[in-house]
C-alpha positions in Angstrom: -0.2 -85.1 27.7 2.4 -84.7 25.2 4.2 -81.2 25.3 5.4 -80.4 22.2 8.4 -78.7 21.8 8.0 -76.6 19.0 5.7 -73.9 21.2 8.9 -71.6 22.2 10.3 -71.6 18.5 7.0 -70.4 17.0 6.5 -68.0 19.9 9.7 -66.6 19.0 9.4 -66.6 15.4 6.1 -64.8 15.8 7.4 -62.3 18.0 10.1 -61.4 15.4 7.6 -61.5 12.7 5.3 -59.2 14.0 8.1 -57.1 15.0 8.9 -56.4 11.7 5.9 -53.8 11.4 6.7 -51.9 14.2 9.1 -48.5 13.9 12.9 -49.5 14.0 14.3 -46.4 13.3 13.3 -42.6 14.2 14.8 -39.6 12.4 13.8 -36.5 14.5 14.3 -33.8 12.6 12.9 -31.2 15.3 16.6 -30.9 16.7 17.7 -29.5 13.3 18.0 -25.8 13.2 16.9 -25.6 9.4 13.4 -24.3 10.1 14.2 -21.6 7.1 15.5 -24.0 4.6 13.0 -27.2 5.4 9.7 -26.2 7.2 7.9 -29.4 6.1 10.4 -31.9 7.7 9.5 -31.1 11.5 8.8 -33.8 14.0 10.0 -37.3 13.5 10.0 -39.9 10.9 9.6 -43.5 11.5 10.7 -46.6 9.5 9.6 -50.2 10.0 11.8 -53.3 9.2 9.3 -54.8 6.8 9.8 -51.5 4.4 13.6 -52.0 5.0 13.5 -55.5 3.9 10.8 -55.2 1.1 12.3 -52.3 -0.4 15.8 -53.8 -0.8 17.6 -51.1 0.9 19.0 -53.1 3.3 20.4 -56.4 2.7 20.9 -57.6 6.3 17.0 -56.8 6.9 16.1 -59.2 4.1 17.9 -61.9 5.1 16.6 -61.4 8.7 13.1 -61.3 7.3 13.7 -64.5 5.1 15.1 -66.3 8.5 12.0 -65.5 10.4 9.7 -67.1 7.7 11.7 -69.9 7.3 11.6 -70.5 11.3 7.8 -70.1 11.2 7.3 -72.1 7.9 9.4 -75.0 9.5 8.1 -74.9 12.9 4.2 -74.5 11.8 4.7 -77.8 9.1 6.8 -79.9 11.8 4.2 -79.2 14.2 1.7 -82.1 13.4 4.5 -84.3 12.3 5.5 -87.4 14.2 9.3 -86.1 14.0 9.3 -82.4 15.5 13.2 -83.4 16.4 13.9 -82.8 12.4 13.1 -79.1 12.7 16.0 -78.7 15.1 18.8 -78.0 12.7 17.2 -75.5 10.6 15.5 -73.6 13.2 18.9 -73.4 14.7 20.6 -72.3 11.7 17.8 -69.6 10.7 17.7 -67.8 14.1 21.5 -67.9 14.2 21.7 -66.0 11.0 18.6 -64.0 11.7 19.9 -62.8 15.0 23.3 -62.1 13.3 22.3 -60.3 10.4 19.6 -58.3 12.9 22.7 -56.9 14.9 24.3 -56.2 12.2 21.2 -53.9 11.2 21.4 -52.5 14.8 25.1 -51.4 14.5 24.7 -49.5 11.2 21.9 -47.3 12.9 24.0 -46.5 15.9 25.9 -43.3 15.8 28.7 -44.5 18.3 29.0 -47.8 16.5 28.7 -46.9 12.9 32.1 -45.5 11.6 30.2 -43.6 8.8 28.0 -42.0 11.1 31.0 -41.0 13.4 32.8 -39.4 10.5 29.5 -37.4 9.5 29.3 -36.4 13.2 33.2 -34.8 13.0 32.7 -33.5 10.0 29.3 -31.5 11.0 30.9 -30.6 14.5 33.8 -28.5 12.3 31.1 -26.8 10.5 28.4 -23.8 11.6 25.9 -26.5 11.9 25.3 -27.9 15.4 23.9 -31.3 14.9 23.9 -34.3 17.2 23.6 -37.4 15.2 22.8 -39.4 18.3 19.5 -37.1 18.8 18.7 -37.3 15.0 18.6 -40.8 14.7 17.3 -43.3 17.0 16.8 -47.1 17.0 13.3 -48.2 18.2 11.7 -51.0 19.8 10.9 -53.0 16.5 14.4 -53.7 15.7 15.1 -55.0 19.5 11.8 -56.8 19.4 13.0 -58.9 16.4 16.5 -59.9 17.9 14.5 -60.7 21.2 12.1 -63.1 19.0 15.2 -64.9 17.0 16.8 -65.1 20.9 13.4 -67.0 22.2 13.6 -69.5 19.0 17.2 -69.9 19.5 16.6 -71.0 22.9 13.3 -72.9 21.9 15.1 -74.8 19.0 18.2 -75.8 21.3 15.4 -77.6 23.7 13.9 -79.4 20.9 14.9 -83.0 21.9 18.0 -84.1 19.2 16.0 -87.4 18.5 12.7 -89.6 18.8 14.9 -92.4 20.8 13.2 -91.6 24.4 10.0 -92.1 22.6 10.7 -95.4 20.9 12.4 -96.4 24.5 8.9 -95.8 26.1 6.9 -97.4 23.5 9.1 -100.4 23.8 8.9 -100.6 27.5 5.0 -100.5 27.2 4.6 -103.4 24.9 7.5 -105.7 26.9 
């Protein structure tokens, strides 16, 4: 029985695609002491990656979503073809680009890594508001799941044979 080398990239692309619909960022408004001013914002608000990608608010997320669709499209198309090794380069490129832009997206929402959020946090420390940005904005599972999916697709694409020469050699041995 022949093992299909495109299963792992499909699984990685599928995990990445599904995680686009999970929450990526949570804004916890309960840590704010603005009860008199804004009473409607108690609790937390979550934003999914699909919403960020479709709304056009974050270009990095949109490119990562397109990379996910490319991985799935190329792998599903090549699944029934006799030359699955032709999917290796597009899947490697797409998963590398998707992972890179996913890391950029995650860095944007870590208060310690983003210089803009650090600057806002430092400015708020000098005022009467006691707001901890690390409690206000927190990354959720969805963004990390997409990154894991891209890594799985990258590993799977790396393991796709470079060419179909081994199958040709086996066919020649059988006919000889």
